[in-house]
N, C-alpha and C positions, 0 to 999 in steps of 0.2 A: 504492501499500499505505496503510494507515494504521497509526502508531507504539501500540506495545502502552502501557496509563498501566504504570505502577513503580506496583507493587502498595501500601496502606497496609501497612506493618509489627506494626501493636498495633491492638485493638479498637477503644480510642479515636480513632484518625485515619479507620480505616474509617467510627467512628459522622460524625467530621467529614466524613467525605470521600460521605457518602453525603444526611446536608445540604445541605452541598453543591449537590449533583446533583441532588436530589432531584427537583424540575420537568423536566428535563430525562430524566429518563426514562417508559419506557412506563408506561400505564395500570397491567401485570400488575406491572411488575415496579415500579412504588411499591409493587403490595401484600407484595411483599415484601421491601421494602425497610422496612416500617411493620413489618413483623412480625418482623425481623431486630434494631431498635430497638427494641421494644417489649420482645419474648421474648430476652434475648440470652445469659439458663443456658439457654434452650431447644437455642440455637443448638448452641451449644458440646458439648450430649450428647447427644443425639437425631440418630437416624439418618437419610439423604435423605429418607427415604420416610415415616415420619413429618413431620419439618417440612414436606413436600408438601400432605400429608392436613393439616395445621392450619392452614397460609396459604393452603389449598384452591389451589394449582397443581399444576401438572407439576413432577415430581426435574428435568429436561430445565431447565424454566422457571426452577430455583434455581440451576445450575449458569453458567446464560447467565448471571446476574444476579451472579455470583463471578467469572466472565471479562471481565467489563464494568467492574469496578476491579481489571480485570488479575491472578486467580489462575488458577489451573492450571485448577481445578475447586472443585466446595467444601468438601471435606475440608481443602484449605489457607486456607479463609475461616475454618472450624470450629473451627480450629484456635488461630486469633487469642483467639477468643475460652474456649477450651478454658483457656487458661496462662495468660487473667485470669484466673479463674476460680481456679488451682491455687498464683496468686502474690494474693491481693486474701484480702477476707473475706466476699466478696456469700457470700449462702445462696443453697445450692445447688440447693437443693431449692423453691423459692418455686411457684416456674411449675408444680409438679407436684402440690404440697399444695394449689393453688388449685383447678387441676382431679380432682384426685381426690375433694374437699370437694365441689366443683360436681355431678360423678355423686352418690353419694351421697345428697344433701338434693333436688335434683335423681329422683329415683328412689323418692323415699318417701315415701311418704302424709300430709298436712297433720299434724300428732300436734296436742295440748294447746296452747295456747298458751307454757307454760313451755317444752314442745319448741322453738314456733317463736322463741321471745327467745334459746334457745340457739344455736339457728343464727346465726342475726344475730349476736352476740356472737361464734362462732367467725371469719366471714366476715370481719368487718370484723378482727378481732385481727390477723388473715393480712395483709390493706392493711396494718393501722397498721403492721406489720412489714415489710412490703415497699417502706414512706414514706422509712424509715429507711435504705435502701437507696438511691434511685431521684432524691431530691435532698438536692446534696454541700453542705457546709457553705459550697463555695467558690463554690455559687446564692445559698445562703440571704442570706449576708453582702452579695451584690453585690444581690442584692433590698428589703432594710432599706436601702440606699445610694439606692438607688434612687429612697424615697418620702421618705429622709430631703431630697436634693436640690427634689423636687417644691415649686414654690409651692402647687400646688393637685394632687391624687390626684382622680380623675377617676374609679369602680367602678362593672361595669357586668358583669352575669346578667342571665338571659332563662334561664323555664322551669325546668327541674332545677339549673339553678346559680344561680337566685335569690335561695334564703336563705346561700348560700355567699358573694355578692359584698353580700347587706346584713348582714351580717356585719363582714365585715371594712369596711362604711363607718360604720355605728354602730359600733364598736371607736377608728375611728381621729379619729372627733370626740370618742370621750372618751377621746382621749390626747391631744387639742385639735393636733392636724392639721387643717388647710386640706383640707374631702375635700365634692366630691357628687357624690351619689348616684345613677346616673343610672335612672331607674326605666321609666322610658318613659309613665308615669300623659298619657291624651288623647294616642298616639300622636305625644309631642314630645322624640321619643328625641334627633333632629336641632337641635331650640331647646337639649336640656340642656347637649351638649356645645360648642352654637357656639363657646364662647372659649375654648375648647382651643388652648394652646398653646408651642411650646418650650421654654418652662419649665416644663412638667408631664408625669405620668405618667397612664396609664388603667391600672386594673388591669381588666382581663377576665378572668370564668370562664365556658367553657365548652366541653363534653363532647359524644362524636360521640352524633348524627350536626351538629351544631356550630350553634346560632342565626343563619340569617342577617343578624340587624341586629348580631350580635355583631360579623360577619367583615366588613360596614361598618363599620363605628364601627372597629374599630383602623385600619381601610387609612386612612378620613378623618382619625382620631391622625395616624399616620405622616404622612399628607400633612402637614400642620400642623407638623410636626416635635416631637413630643410623644412624652416613651420611653413604650413598653407592656411591659406588664409581663402574661403570660398567664399561666394554671393551668388547665392541659386534657391530658387525656391522651393526650397523641401528640407529637412532640415537630416533624410536618410535619403536622399538622390545619392548618388551612384559618385558624387565627388561632394559631400557630405560628410560620410562619411569618413574617408580618411581623416580627414583636413581636422586640424591642432582649435578651429575658431571658423564656423558659419554667420554670414550678414544675410538675413531669407529676406527673399522680395519678394512679394506678390504682387506684380504688373496689372492693370486692368490691361478689359478685353474687348475692344469695341468690334463687331459686325467680324467679327475673324481675326480681328485682329492683331495681335500682342503688343502692348505699348513698351517703353525702356524708361519713362520719364521720373520712376520709383527710383531705378536704378542709377539714372543720371542722375538723381538727387543725393541719393547715398555716397557714391563717386565722388560731387562737387564736399560734402559733408567732412567726409573719411578725409581726401588731400588737405581739405582747409586745416581741418585740426589739425593734423598731424605737423602741419609749416605755420600755425600757431607754437604750438606745442614745443617745433624746435627752435624756433623765438625766441623762447621764454626763457630753454636750455644752454642756448647759448651767453641768457646775459646773467649766469650765474658768475658767482670763481667758481675756475676749476674745480676746488677743493669739495663743495658741494656738491661739486654733479655727481648725480649715483654712477656707481661702477658698474659695467656693465658685466652678466651673469654670463660669461662665456669660457668653455673652456679651455685650454692649454694644454691640454694633449694633443 
């Protein structure tokens, strides 16, 4: 007889447990895990039938998922997220507002350019509002510290992610941070990253369906001991799991076109925060500057 696991007592503990055990879950339970991580407000407020429909599984699978983490059923798991909403400042209606917006836009005919512009403005406004909810101050501070510690920052993003990565690399150059942009011209991805070491940082930007080049690049960097900062749309994506830190971005999707507004906003905030922190460090007397925690072996 197997022991029943002790259920996590808070939504944050459950989130950590899901991330820790994600790889050991079945594909169906992984599907639910991703929905729980990405849509905590919906998990808190919706019925089991609605959650099953939106996550693409049977209600019994959600119950099985909850029991896997030690709960008697789905209701007990949902209560954790509900308590978190009631005690915090999260935007209760974000997921539902996005869903209603998408249904309204997708169900209407394309109008004049001004209408299309208004649709993109509204969708991106929702995504930007959500960005402040899912990227914490602690994670932003940790990301800035990773950039500051690195001897060289390698930046990569492929296909749709390319503009975000290019902007990060360009901006870091502008603030005099040693940076190498992995643009893969001529199929030279491996050659461009061959010198990465445990003194460096890889910033990788990738969204579903996740470029194979990005996944391989992150694995290679991690094998070489480099720190990895991923910017992705899920905490359990293939580019997130091997990373030391993940900054999650959920972009707007308007008429099946996914935006990059929230990602660019995050990129700007990240680089400007680093530039400010670096300028403050330069102003300190050298004796007061914190020593780098680097191995000398």
